[in-house]
C-alpha positions, 0 to 999 in steps of 0.5 A, a space after each residue: 240701744 243699738 249702735 246707731 242710735 247713740 248718734 241721736 243722744 243729746 240732740 233734740 228733735 227738729 224738723 229740716 225747714 228753712 233756712 236750713 242753719 241748724 247745729 246739735 239737731 236730730 232730723 228723724 222719719 222725715 220725707 223732703 222728696 222734690 224740695 230744693 235746699 239751698 245753703 244749708 249750714 248744718 253742723 254736728 246733726 244726725 238725720 235718721 231715716 230721711 228720704 232725699 229722693 228728688 232734691 237738690 242740694 245746693 251750695 250746702 256745708 254738713 259738718 261733723 253730721 250722721 246719715 242714718 238710713 237716708 234715701 238719696 235716689 236721683 239727688 243732685 248734690 251741686 257745690 256742697 261740702 260734707 266735711 266728716 260726716 258720716 253715712 250708715 245704710 244709705 242708699 245713692 240710686 242715680 245720685 248726681 253730684 257736682 263740684 261737691 266735697 266729702 274730705 274725712 266722711 266715711 261710708 258703712 254699708 253704703 257707697 256711691 257709685 265711683 263714676 259718680 264720686 271721682 271728680 269730687 273725691 279730695 284734691 289732697 293725695 293722703 285725704 283722698 287715699 283714705 276715703 277711697 279704702 273706706 269706699 273700697 271696703 264697702 264696696 266689696 261688704 255690698 258685693 260690689 267687686 267691680 266699684 271695690 276694684 275702681 276705688 282701690 285702684 285710687 287708693 293706690 294711686 293716691 298712696 303713690 302721689 302722697 309719697 311721692 309729694 312726702 320724699 320730694 317735699 312738695 310742699 310745707 305741709 310735707 316739709 312739716 311733717 317728713 324728716 328726712 328719715 320719714 321722707 327716705 322711708 317714703 321714696 322706699 315705699 314708693 318704689 315698693 308701689 312701682 315695683 309691685 305695678 310693674 311687675 304684677 300691676 297691684 295684683 289687680 291686673 292678670 295682663 301686666 303678669 303674663 306680658 312680664 313672663 313673656 317678656 321675660 321667656 321670650 325677650 330678656 333671657 334668651 337674649 341673655 343666653 345668646 350672649 353666653 351661647 358658647 356655654 351652651 352645648 345642643 344634643 345635636 352638637 350644632 351651634 345654639 341658635 337664638 331660637 334654641 335658647 327661646 326654648 331653652 328659656 321656656 323649658 326652665 319657665 315651663 319645666 317638664 312641659 318643653 324640652 329645648 335639647 339645650 344643655 348648660 354647661 358654663 356657671 353662668 348660664 346654669 345660674 341664670 336657668 336657675 334664676 329663670 326657673 325661680 322667677 317661673 315659680 314666682 309668676 305662677 305663684 302670683 297667677 295663682 294668687 290672683 285666680 284665687 282673689 278673682 274667685 272670691 270677689 266673684 
């Protein structure tokens, strides 16, 4: 018995016919191609190897139902709700989704294109986070790296919204489920997520890492070195210019690559130089991590 056959147990085989109101039934091997399914209300049912090609599902309500190996090519899902449903090995080629809901649903060995599902994602951030995490993993498993990244970014955004709403107590639900300690913890997690975004774009945007490295090495530390330029000495014994501090900063970030001719003689600039060198090593490690993650997703 396959692991998916358990979803047939205790359910009676039936035909999927109007008025489409059933529960605890199994619909197997059906071809509904080209039909219109209006106002279906299905609970705790299993659709196994059912073709919904060119089908319009209008104002449907599916609760705790299972779809196994179903074919949704050019299917139009309009104003329909799939609550707590599970989709296994289904195909959603060119599916059209309009004003639908997939709250508490999950996908395995299949996924819906992000751009098609985006406007039908749950409004509640915690539920949206769970769904997008599932679809990110499902997309990655199928080798759809671009789709996986879109769902991952949506997951992170939903998580930040959830944490923000938690520590701010934006609704009665959050007030009931998050006491003072959990709200403080949510605030800390939210701040860490923001730092992750600002410092290296969640590991998904190399441009953020390069931007921050340039800001550090060309603006921030050169400015600090220039403020304490009396603790710097140039090998030619001339006054240290701002351009010299830029070269000195780049020398710290890329040890062995650039020779600035500037020597740190004061404790403050020595500490700053050491700190910048550490940040440079961290940036290099993060960039290497990004390259490794990118290569895995290719």
